N, C-alpha and C positions, 0 to 999 in steps of 0.2 A: 504493499499501500505506498509506504513511503516513497518507493523509487518511484511508483507512476505517476506522482505530481510533478516533479520536475519534467520527466518525460512529457506529460502531457501539457506542460507550460513551454516545453521545445518545439512541441507539434504544431500548438496554438500561434506561437511567434513565429514561426517559417510560415505558416499558412498567411497570416497577418501581411507578411514580409512580401511574399509571391503577389500577394493583390494589392498591395500599394500602389498609388498612382503615382508616375514621375510628375513632376510642375512642369509646368509648359516652358519651353523654350523662350526666353526672352531675347528677343531682337530689337539691336540697336542700330540707329541710322547714322551713317558715319558722319561724322564732323564735316562740313564742307567748307573750305577757306573761303574768306571774302573776295567777292570778284574784283580784279586789278580792274580800274576804270584807266582808259587810255586818254591823254591828256593830248594827243594828236589829233589834229581837226581834220586832216586830209586824209583820205586813204591811201594806200602804199600804191594802188593801179592809177592813181590821177597824178603821180608825179610823171612830169614831161620833160624837165629836163636835171641838169647836174646841180644846179643851184637850191632847184627844187628840193631835190633829193637830199642834199647837205642839210638844210632847213629841218626837213623831214627826221632825219636821223638825230639834230640837235634836240628835237623835241625830243625823241623817244630818248635819248641818253639824259636828259634831264628825269624824265620821268623815272626812269631806272635808277638814276641817283636818288629821289625822292624814296622810292620802295625800299633802296639799300640802306637808308638812315635810320627809316621806321626801323628795318630788319636788326641793324645793328643797337638802335635803342632797347628794342626787346629784348635781343640775348642780353645785352648792360644787365637789365631789369632781371631777367632769368640768374643770372651768375650772384647777384645781388641775393635774391630767395635762396639760391642755394646755399650761400656762403652763412646766411642766417638760419636755415634748417640745420646746416650742419654744427654751426654753436648752440642752438637749442639739444640736438642729441647729446652733445660734449655735457651740458650743464645738467641734461636728465641725467646721465649716467654720475655724476659728482654727486649730487642730491638722491 
């Protein structure tokens, strides 16, 4: 009698585990980057002369420089956050 109770418990547990439903998968949409706005007013196909092409290239270069400056600022901010997180880990270990 004393051996049958644990055996019955194990059988019940195994049966319950087999009939348990698995949770529905969670689908998360990918984060999309902000679309980069083009500052050039003339489409590439409309370039008809070398001076126009040079102007267009200068506009594209200026837009690229702006993007690079924003990315550099973001990277510097991330570095600062990383250093702050490292300091918090160090102080947490001390305390």
